[in-house]
C-alpha positions, 0 to 999 in steps of 0.5 A, a space after each residue: 853371286 853371279 847374275 847375267 844382265 838379262 839372264 832368263 828367257 821369260 824376262 826377255 819377253 817382258 823387256 821387249 813387250 814393255 818397250 814396244 808398248 810405250 814406243 807404239 803409243 809414242 809414234 802418233 804423237 811424234 809423227 805430226 810434230 815432225 811434219 810440222 817441223 819440216 814445213 818451216 824450212 820448206 817455206 823459207 826456200 820458197 823465197 825468190 832469189 836476189 842478186 847477191 844473197 838468196 832469201 832462203 840462205 839469209 832467212 835461215 841464218 837469221 832463223 838460227 840466230 833468233 832460235 837460240 835461247 841466249 839471244 832473248 836473254 832477259 826479254 821475257 822477264 822484262 816484259 813481265 816487269 814492265 807489265 807489257 802484254 801487247 807489242 807491235 813490231 816496227 821495222 826501222 831499217 832503210 830497205 834501200 841500204 841492205 841486200 835483203 828483199 821484201 820476202 825475207 824481211 817479212 819472214 823474219 818479222 813473222 819469226 819475231 811475232 811467233 817468238 813473242 806469241 810463244 811468251 804469251 804476248 799479244 802481237 798487234 797488227 800495225 800496217 803503218 809500222 812497215 810503211 816507208 816513203 821515198 822522195 826523189 827531189 833534184 837528184 837526191 833520194 830521201 827515205 821517210 818512215 811513217 812516224 818521225 817523232 816520239 809523239 807520233 809514235 805514242 799516238 800510233 801506239 794509242 791507236 792500235 792499243 799497244 803497250 810497246 814497240 819491238 823495233 827491229 832491223 836486219 841486214 847483210 853486208 860482206 857476208 856479215 849478218 846483223 840484226 838489231 832488236 830494241 823494245 821501247 815502252 810506248 807510254 814513256 819511250 824508255 828503252 826496256 831491252 836491246 840486243 845487237 847480234 852480228 854473225 859472219 857466214 861464208 858465202 859457200 857455207 851450208 846453213 842447216 835449219 836449227 832444231 832443238 836437241 832431242 836426245 839426252 844422256 843422264 846419270 841419276 840416283 834413286 833412294 829405293 830400298 832393297 833388303 835381304 835377311 840373314 837366316 842365321 842371325 836374323 839381321 837384315 842387310 839393307 841398300 837404299 841407293 841405286 845408281 842409274 845411267 840412261 838415254 832418252 828421246 824427246 818430242 814436242 807435242 803437236 797439240 799444244 806448245 806447253 807439252 813435251 814427251 819423252 821415251 826413257 831407257 835407264 840401267 839401274 844397279 846398286 854399288 854398295 854391299 854387292 856381295 849380299 845384294 846385287 841387283 841390275 836391271 832396266 827401266 823403260 818409261 814414257 813421260 810427259 813434261 808440262 812447259 810454262 811460258 818463259 816469261 813467268 820465271 827466270 829459271 825454267 821449271 818443267 813439271 813431269 809425270 811418268 810411268 814405266 816398267 822396272 825389270 830384273 831377272 824374275 821380276 818386273 814392276 810398275 814405276 811411277 815418277 813425278 817431279 820437276 826438271 830445272 834447265 840450266 846453261 844451254 842443254 843441261 838439266 837437273 831433275 828432282 822428284 819422287 819414284 814409287 815402286 810397289 814393294 815385292 820380293 825378287 828371287 835371287 841366286 842362293 847364298 849361304 846364310 841368306 834368304 833366297 829373295 830380296 825385298 825391293 821397292 817403296 817411295 823415295 827420292 829421284 835425282 837425275 843430272 842430264 845433258 841434251 846433245 
């Protein structure tokens, strides 16, 4: 049986109409989110230049470092284990000893605050945490912080009602960018979590603003059934496995950080019993992901629901999909869910001894392996 990919002209209109409908609905959601993304690098470039390292470049280097998923490691889990829900940032660095100016340091501290807020941690304002005092006496310079003992630090935590301090410092020496992070329990003074990162960046290197991957390729399997009757024997040939290959585009929601959208395009076909049942078509889908704060789980689960159109020659049907995405490594993911397509008959090319239509549809498993690039 010979089948063209799109084949019949009237089916082509359904392909085009389904894709345009989902795409047009998607545009308003993506427009404002893109605008918000573009504002942040612009803010970084407004910083005033210093003699050796410009705040725009240095801030973007640190921003790229702090945006990496592996940098934060087990911090969200440790916050949950220690029952830490309010944190104050404490800058431990000596501003006289590195090349970063006050503007860049403030931008880095704001980024650290946003990272904690994204994990549902309250960030306490601590004005005295950023104060340093410089004493000049007999030709020597001494830098003094607002607190110098653990008891003073505990008293400060009690005053601002913080459970912990995220002590941090960032510096640049000979094109090496260093950042040190340390979470300290304000009651016990125990070090709960620590991270030291160094990155070598050439002076003339172009620093690009970090963005999470928005495109992905997928390979999946559906358990939908397709049946064709043998008119001579009365037996039915069945296929219950369909392979999918797809591409998708993601977009964060501007309404809340707990939502993400995706436009999905899949090609599906059966690889078994193709001499009797040979179905090849496409699925165009719009999907919503629900994002939980990272500290709730060590492995990130993203429940989703989606609705799309499955299109074959002479056939189209609504497909509902629901399940959860499990993220692993940096950009890999596994989706486990169900798919529901109403059962219907698809008219196919004639074959001697077989019915002229194939029954297709039902409720089945949906397993997809994907990679963002």
